[in-house]
Structures are given as structure tokens and as C-alpha cells.
C-alpha positions as CSV (number, residue, x, y, z in Angstrom):
1,X,114.1,-307.0,-76.3
2,X,116.5,-309.4,-74.6
3,X,119.1,-306.6,-74.1
4,X,116.4,-304.5,-72.4
5,X,115.6,-307.3,-70.0
6,X,119.2,-308.0,-69.3
7,X,119.8,-304.3,-68.5
8,X,116.7,-304.2,-66.3
9,X,117.8,-307.3,-64.4
10,X,121.3,-305.8,-63.8
11,X,119.8,-302.5,-62.6
12,X,117.4,-304.2,-60.2
13,X,120.1,-306.4,-58.8
14,X,122.5,-303.4,-58.3
15,X,119.7,-301.3,-56.7
16,X,118.8,-304.1,-54.2
17,X,122.4,-304.7,-53.3
18,X,123.1,-301.0,-52.7
19,X,119.9,-300.2,-50.7
20,X,119.5,-303.3,-48.6
21,X,121.5,-304.6,-45.8
22,X,123.9,-307.5,-46.1
23,X,122.0,-309.4,-43.4
24,X,118.8,-309.0,-41.4
25,X,119.2,-310.2,-37.8
26,X,116.2,-310.5,-35.6
27,X,116.5,-310.8,-31.8
28,X,114.6,-310.2,-28.6
29,X,114.9,-307.5,-26.0
30,X,117.6,-308.4,-23.4
31,X,119.3,-310.9,-25.6
32,X,122.8,-310.6,-27.2
33,X,123.6,-310.5,-30.9
34,X,126.7,-310.7,-33.0
35,X,126.8,-308.4,-36.0
36,X,129.2,-310.2,-38.3
37,X,132.1,-308.4,-40.0
38,X,135.5,-309.4,-41.5
39,X,138.3,-307.1,-42.3
40,X,139.3,-306.8,-46.0
41,X,142.8,-305.7,-45.4
42,X,144.9,-306.9,-42.4
43,X,147.1,-304.4,-40.6
44,X,149.1,-304.5,-37.4
45,X,146.7,-302.2,-35.6
46,X,143.4,-302.2,-37.4
47,X,141.1,-299.2,-36.8
48,X,137.4,-300.0,-37.2
49,X,134.1,-298.3,-36.3
50,X,130.4,-299.3,-36.2
51,X,127.8,-296.7,-36.7
52,X,124.0,-296.2,-37.2
53,X,122.4,-293.6,-39.3
54,X,122.7,-291.0,-36.6
55,X,125.8,-291.8,-34.6
56,X,129.1,-293.8,-34.2
57,X,128.3,-296.7,-31.8
58,X,131.7,-298.2,-31.3
59,X,135.3,-297.6,-32.4
60,X,138.5,-299.6,-31.8
61,X,142.1,-299.1,-32.6
62,X,144.4,-301.5,-30.8
63,X,143.5,-301.6,-27.1
64,X,141.8,-298.2,-27.3
65,X,138.0,-298.1,-27.8
66,X,135.0,-295.8,-27.7
67,X,131.4,-296.7,-26.8
68,X,128.6,-294.3,-27.6
69,X,126.3,-293.0,-24.9
70,X,123.5,-295.6,-24.3
71,X,125.8,-298.4,-25.5
72,X,128.4,-298.2,-22.6
73,X,129.2,-301.7,-21.4
74,X,126.9,-303.3,-24.0
75,X,129.1,-303.2,-27.2
76,X,132.5,-304.7,-27.9
77,X,134.8,-305.9,-30.7
78,X,137.5,-308.1,-29.2
79,X,141.0,-306.7,-29.7
80,X,142.4,-310.2,-30.1
81,X,139.8,-311.2,-32.7
82,X,140.3,-307.9,-34.5
83,X,144.0,-308.6,-35.0
84,X,142.9,-311.9,-36.6
85,X,140.5,-310.1,-39.0
86,X,137.2,-310.6,-37.1
87,X,135.6,-307.2,-36.5
88,X,132.2,-308.5,-35.5
89,X,130.2,-306.3,-33.0
90,X,128.9,-308.0,-29.9
91,X,125.8,-306.1,-28.7
92,X,124.3,-307.3,-25.4
93,X,121.2,-306.5,-23.3
94,X,119.3,-305.4,-26.4
95,X,116.7,-302.7,-26.1
96,X,114.0,-301.7,-28.6
97,X,116.0,-298.5,-29.3
98,X,118.9,-300.7,-30.7
99,X,116.9,-301.6,-33.9
100,X,118.2,-300.1,-37.1
101,X,120.9,-300.5,-39.7
102,X,124.5,-300.9,-38.5
103,X,127.4,-300.2,-40.8
104,X,131.0,-301.2,-40.1
105,X,134.0,-299.4,-41.6
106,X,137.8,-299.9,-41.7
107,X,140.2,-297.0,-41.6
108,X,142.4,-296.8,-44.6
109,X,146.0,-295.8,-44.3
110,X,146.3,-292.0,-44.5
111,X,148.5,-290.4,-47.1
112,X,150.5,-287.2,-46.4
113,X,148.0,-285.3,-48.5
114,X,144.9,-286.4,-46.8
115,X,143.7,-284.4,-43.8
116,X,140.7,-286.5,-42.9
117,X,140.5,-290.2,-42.0
118,X,139.4,-292.3,-45.0
119,X,137.0,-295.1,-44.3
120,X,136.1,-298.2,-46.4
121,X,132.8,-299.9,-45.8
122,X,132.9,-303.5,-44.6
123,X,129.3,-304.7,-43.8
124,X,125.8,-303.5,-43.5
125,X,123.5,-305.3,-41.0
126,X,119.9,-304.5,-40.2
127,X,118.9,-305.3,-36.6
128,X,115.3,-306.0,-35.7
129,X,114.5,-306.1,-32.0
130,X,111.2,-307.4,-30.7
131,X,109.7,-307.9,-27.3
132,X,110.1,-311.3,-25.6
133,X,107.4,-313.7,-26.6
134,X,105.9,-316.3,-24.3
135,X,104.4,-318.2,-27.2
136,X,106.6,-320.5,-29.3
137,X,107.6,-318.9,-32.6
138,X,105.9,-320.2,-35.8
139,X,108.0,-322.4,-38.1
140,X,110.3,-320.3,-40.3
141,X,109.9,-320.1,-44.0
142,X,112.5,-321.5,-46.3
143,X,114.0,-318.0,-47.0
144,X,115.2,-317.7,-43.4
145,X,118.1,-319.7,-42.0
146,X,119.2,-319.9,-38.4
147,X,122.7,-318.7,-37.3
148,X,124.6,-320.4,-34.6
149,X,122.9,-318.3,-32.0
150,X,119.4,-319.7,-31.5
151,X,117.6,-316.4,-31.6
152,X,119.5,-314.9,-34.6
153,X,118.1,-315.3,-38.1
154,X,119.3,-314.1,-41.5
155,X,117.3,-313.3,-44.6
156,X,118.7,-313.1,-48.1
157,X,116.1,-311.6,-50.5
158,X,118.7,-311.0,-53.3
159,X,118.5,-314.5,-54.8
160,X,114.7,-314.4,-54.9
161,X,114.6,-311.0,-56.6
162,X,117.2,-312.0,-59.1
163,X,115.3,-315.2,-59.9
164,X,112.0,-313.2,-60.2
165,X,113.8,-310.7,-62.6
166,X,115.1,-313.5,-64.8
167,X,111.7,-315.3,-64.9
168,X,109.9,-312.0,-65.8
169,X,112.4,-311.3,-68.6
170,X,112.0,-314.8,-69.9
171,X,108.2,-314.6,-69.9
172,X,108.3,-311.1,-71.6
173,X,110.8,-312.4,-74.2
174,X,108.8,-315.5,-74.9
175,X,105.6,-313.5,-75.3
176,X,107.0,-311.3,-78.0
């Protein structure tokens, strides 16, 4: 019975980690957010891209960069910070259309045999955008913590789910 519970716990944890975003960031329309990202492998001229489910939002390789339609002048990854390993995406003047899951990727070095660019995933961030509120926000629950920006919050459900899984398995094991 304990082996079954252990396997269930591992599968639930793996599933949650694969399906959910690394972070949930909530912000208001017209504000600026930073979607955090750190390079895994340093290179002289790193090549990174940020994308949503339906399009590439931003790409940077050295001083050259690409901004997708609708994001022009609102997205950036600092070339200087990128050389230091910080590939965080700055997204300003948020709109309701900016909500969604953002994924960052780093280009891997091409081999002579590979025709296409190879990309390694770096981070997955879910961005939630809400209308500006005139009323003060209610107190946050313990599961949310504030980032350095006053409007940005993160939420980590993985620890709660893991604890719930262990507790369930313990109760099932104890009941048999």
C-alpha cells in the first residue's frame, strides 16, 4: 500500500510541475511587469526568445532583437543584463490581451548535422492582467508573497499539493 501511495505522490507532483507555470504574476492594466528568467548556460552572445501559445513575443541575440506586432515598444530584455545571464522580460503598458502563459527559451549551439535551431526551455510564467481597481485590495492569503514590485505577486501551489498528497497517503496507510 505504501508503494502505491509513493507512486501516486510522485506522479501527482510531476504532473503539477509539467502542467503549471513556474510562477503566477498578477498585475493591473497599464502597469509594468518583469517576467523573471535566468540563463542556464552562459555564452558570449546568448540568443533567447519569449513566446505565448500562439506567437513569439520577443527575441534577442546580441544587439539585434525582434518585437511581435502588438508588443512594439512595450517589451525588452536588456542586452547588458542578458550577457550577465538575466533574460527577464520587461513588459510595460499592460493590456487585458497580454494575459496568458509566457515561456522563455535559450538557443542551443547548433551542430553541423542540425538544420533547425534547437531551443531549451528556461521558464514558464503565467501572467494575469486585471482592470485597475479603485478599492484597496483585500489582504493576501499566506500562499501568496509579494515580489519587489508592489503590484506583482507569485503563487506556488506545488508545496501545498505535495503536502496534501503526503497527508492523504499517510491517512490511507494508517486506515489499512
